[in-house]
N, C-alpha and C positions, 0 to 999 in steps of 0.2 A: 344642296342635295337634289336640284335642279333635273339635275341629265342620267340619276340613279335610276334603274329599274331589274325587275324581278319575274322571268317568266319561269312559274313555278307549275308543275305537275303533281299530284298529290293525293294519296292516301283515301283525303279526302271526295276525291269524285269521280277517282279512276281504278278499277280493280288493278291490286296487286300485280296480277300475273301480265294484266297489259302492260300495267308502268313498267314494268323490266325490257321491251320493248324499247327501252328509251336510256337502258342506264347504259353508256360509252364506256369500251371497252379503255384501258390506260393505251395501249398499242399505237392505239387511234387516233384518240383525244387531242393530241398536238393539231396533225392536221386537220380534225374537223372544226377545231375553233378555229384556226387559220384564217378558213374557208370563210365561218360566221362574220370572222372581224373584214376583211375583205368585202364582201359579199354588202356586207348593212352598212357598215361605216361605222363599224365598232369600237372603239377603242379600248376601254379597259374592260377582261370577262373571267370568271372564272365560273366552273359548273360545279356542282356538290350531284351526285346520285349515293344512295339508300337504297334499304329494300322496301321504306316510305314512301320517298318523293326524289326527282329529279327535277332541279333547277338551274335555272341559267340567273345570274346574276352581272350585271354588262353597267358601259354606258352608253349614253344614244342620245342625238339631236331629235329626232323626231318621237313621234308618238305612237305606242302599241297599239296594234287593232289586230283584225282578224286576217289581212295579208299579210300586213310583219307575222304574225305566228305562220302563215302558209310556207313564206319564204321561208324564214325562219328555219324549219323543219324540213324543207325542201333542199335548204344548201345544205345541214346536218345530214342528207341524206344515210340515214340508217334503213332506207330499204325498209321500207314500211306499205305495205298494201293501202290503196286509197280508203277501202272502208277503217282503218286503223288511225290514218292522218287527220281523216275528218273526226272520227275517235277525239282525237288531242287538242285536235282545236275546238271543237264543241266543249269542253271540262278542262280548257284550262283557266287557271289565275294569272293576272297581270293587275304587276302594281309598277307605281311609278312617286317618284320621286319619293315628300315623306312619307309615302304608303310603302312604298320599298324600304325603307330607314327602318321602319316599323315594324313589317313585314319582318323581314334580318333580323330583326333585334326580338322580337319573337319566336321565333323557329330554336336559335340559340338558347332563348331561356326553355327549352322543348315544350312554352305557351304552346305549338303548334304540334306537336306529336302526338302519335299513340296514342300513350302513353303520356300526362303528363308529370313531367321530374324524373325523365331520365336524362340521365346527363352526355349519352355517348351522343351526341349531335353536335355539342360543342365542339368533341374533339372531332370527330369527322368534316363539320365545317370550317378549321382549322386549314386540318388536313387540306384537304381538296383545296385549299384556298392559295397554301404554298408550295403546293405542286404547278399549280400555273401564275402564281408570283415564282416560280423560278425556272419556270419557258419565258417568261415576259408578256408575258397575257396581260398583268396587273398595272400599275404601275401607283403616285404618290397617292392620288383621292382613293385610290381601292383598296392602300395599305390603311388609313388614316378610318375609314371606315370599319375597317375590320378588327381597329385596336379598343375601336369602339364599343364593335360588336364585346371582343372577347372580356373588356373591365365590366360591359352591363349585364354582360352571363356570369362573373363570379361575384358580383353584388350582390343578383337574384340567391343564388343558389348558396352564399353565403350567410345573408341576408334574413333568409325566408327559410322554410321549414321544409317548401317548395320539390327540396330530391333526400328529405330526410329519413323519411319511410319507406322500405321495399313494399312494392305491389302486386309481384309476381309468386306465387304459390311457390316455387321454385325455389326464388330466393331466400322467403318468408323460411324454408322446408330447411335450406343449408345451414341460416342462421341460428334453427333449434337444435341442429345438429351441432353445430359447431361449441354453441354452449355445453352443452356437455360434454365437451373435452376428453373425443376422441381419442384411444393408440392410433399411431399415426400409422400403424401393423395392422388394422379392428381387421378381420374377415369382414367382406360385407358381398352379402348374396344381394343379387339384382333382378326382381320378377318382371318382366313385362321390357321389350326394349323399342320403345312408343318415345316421340320425343320428349315427351316428361319426362322422363328415366334421363333417355339422354343427356337430357340438358344438366339436372344434378346431379349425377355421373360425371359429366364435363366440370362440375363443382369442386366437385371432390379429387379429382387428379388434381386440376389446379391445384387443390393446399396438399400436393405429395400422399396423396392415398394412392395404395397401389396393389392392394391385396382384392383382386375384381370377383366374381364369378359370378354369367349374367344364364339365364333360363329364358326364353320364352317358345311361346308354341311354332315359331318356324325357329331351323335352325340356322339358315342361313342371315337371319336377322342377329340374331343373339352373334353370331359370331362377330357381322360386324361391327357392333358395339364395342364388343370384348374387343377385338383386335384397336378400336381407336384410344382403348383404358389402358391398352399395353401387356395384354390381358390372353390365354391360350385356353382360358376356360369358359368355353358355351356348350349351353346345355338344351333340351328339348323340357318342355315342361314339365311332360311324363319322369322325367327323370329328379327332380324334384326328390321324390318318394324315397331311391332310392340313394339320394346323397349324403358319403358320412367325415369330410372333412371338415363339419361345424361353423361355427356362425357370430359373430358379436353386432350381425346387423342385418337389416334386412330390408331393403325399399321397394316398394310395388305399388307398380300401377298398369293395370289389365282393362283392359274389355269386357271382361264376364260378366254374370248377368249373376251369379252362386259364388259365397266365399272361395278363394286360390286355399286363403293357407288358412285350412279346417283345425281343428285343435289332434286331431288322427296327424297330420303332416306336420302340425310343429311339434307334436311331440318324438318323432321319428330326425328332424333334425336336430333336436337336441341332441338327441342319441347319447343321453344318461348325465347330461353338464345340463345343472343346475340355478348359473350365471345369470343375472343380469341381462336381457338382453336391447334393442335399442330395434323397430318398427314404423318405418316413417311407409304408410300409408296414404296414395297420391289417387287410388280409383274413387270412382263412382261411380255405382256404390260401390261400400269397401270391399276390398279384396279379402281385411283379418278377420275371421269368426271374432266377434264379442268373444265367446270360451276362453277363447286362448286371450286376451287380454285382460279377465279379471280371476283369469286360474295360475298367471304364472306373471314372473315378477320382469315385467320389462317399461320400457320408458316409449311412449303410444306419440306420437304423431302423427296426426290427421287430419284431413282435406280437408272438412269444415270450417274445423278450429282456425285454420289455416285463410279459408278463404275470405271467413268473417273479418280476419286482422288487414287481409291485402284489400279489403270494402273501408275499412274504419284510414286507413291508407291512407285511399283515394279522395274520402270526402274532406282528410285531413289538405293534402295538395291541393282540392278544388278554394279550401278555406283562405289560399295561402294565395289566390292568383293578384287577386285586388292588388295587393303588397308587392307580388311579384307587375303587375302592369303601373304602379305608382313610380318604380325607380326607371324601368324603361319611359316614361310617361320624360322621368325629369334629365335621363341620361342624352333623349331628342333637343328639349330644347339647352340645357346643355352644350351641347355638341353645335349645332349651329353658331355659335361664339365661339368655339375650336375653330370652326369651317374657317369663318371669314377671316378670322387672324390668321389661316392657313394663305389665305387666299391673295392679302394683303403681302405676307412675307413671298411669298412667290409675285407677285407683280413687283416689288422695289427687290428684286434680287440682285435685281443688273442696276439700281443706285450706288455700291460699293464700287461696282465697275469703273459706270462712268465719269466718281468725284477723282477719281483714284488717275483716270484718262484726260480731267482737269488739270489737277496739282502737276504731272509731266506734262503737260504742255505748255504748263507755267514758268516754268524750274531753268527744261529745257528749250523752252520754244518765247516763247513772248517775253520774256524776266531772264534768259540767257546771259546775253554783254553785258547789264547791269550784277545779274548775281557773279558774275567771273569775275569784277573787278571789285569783289568785299575780300576783305581779311577771310582766311582762315576760321576764326573763332565765329564769327559773320554768319560766312555759311552755315557749321554746324550749328545757331543757334538759328536761323533761320529754319535749316534742316529737319529743328525739334517740332517747333510751331510747326511747321506744315501738316508734321504729322501729327500733330494733340487735334489741327482743327480740321484735316479727316479723316481722322476713328469722329467727331463729334459729329460733323456731314452726315456721315452715312448714320449716327444712329438717334440724329433728331427728328430726320421724317418718320421710323420709325417708330417708337415712342409715338410722336403725336397722334400717325395713325393708329396705334393700339389705344392709346386715349379717347380718340372719339371712337374707335368699336365700343369701349365699356359706356361710354356715355350713352351709345345710342339707345344700349340693352338695357 
């Protein structure tokens, strides 16, 4: 791992909005990476850009210093103003050799993520690498690195509990909803069109729920959310009081300081229906009047209990960090031997060709006249002997090299 390098710009040191200035669009990626390779003598490289990190993983002979980073960013030609350029140079994270490999493994296992245990980063890494591999920016060395990255991440996610339980309120709320076995045709009222409700609504849409009505203070935002759910049922918040189409589920999350779903409004929405309903209240403070919960048949999912579950799940994930780091350390040690073995294989890749050339020179040059004087049976036996010798001579040095490697390890 002598030449492995990582230049990383992440959420840990850089504001996410500023970080977005470094994200490279797909259309210009190839051209920018070609310039980097040409200007900085980089053999293999791939780029990862997500909402909270921009990283370049590459091989290079030279050590990485401030001058290298400045040249790297200037060669990328992202059109950064000088003040932003200096901000990125001042806040870059640099990893070299074994530290670079360790960082890459920790990243793939989500130990470096905003939320530990979120597996999306592994898929993002694989996709980024695959795009650069197909474009010809990576070779055999990076292939081996990524194979080990994927292997390690899968072991961490399988052998630890680091990703077992969700830690976002939205995913926890959806799990509770799912456990209630709602009818796919359930009538769902969404009160509030902010990010939280957008996220949970997309969960529901993904799982084939389609009967949505959206209410929001701003009609335009209600219409935008409704459209994303393939619904034309968008209303202003005051229109709740006159809504007569019934409901099975209410999902509410507004910024109101007083209860939105009062008993009076809830009775109007029921419109004589006395069956048990589901309410998901993700607002702080709660949007639902406690009287509604106390007096009517409701499965109530509220944000405080979800936040407590999320907190416990996060604690559980952090307890798994030591186990995850042990798996990473074991893979690093194991990979050292794998890498040495591969280096031997590459160094000896010419052995079969050389031995074949020696055999052909002997048969068709040095001993050609003597062989021509042999009868056909003798020639056939000689050919078998030479083929046998060729195979053995090819395998012996490789086996000996591997035995030496194992002994030294």
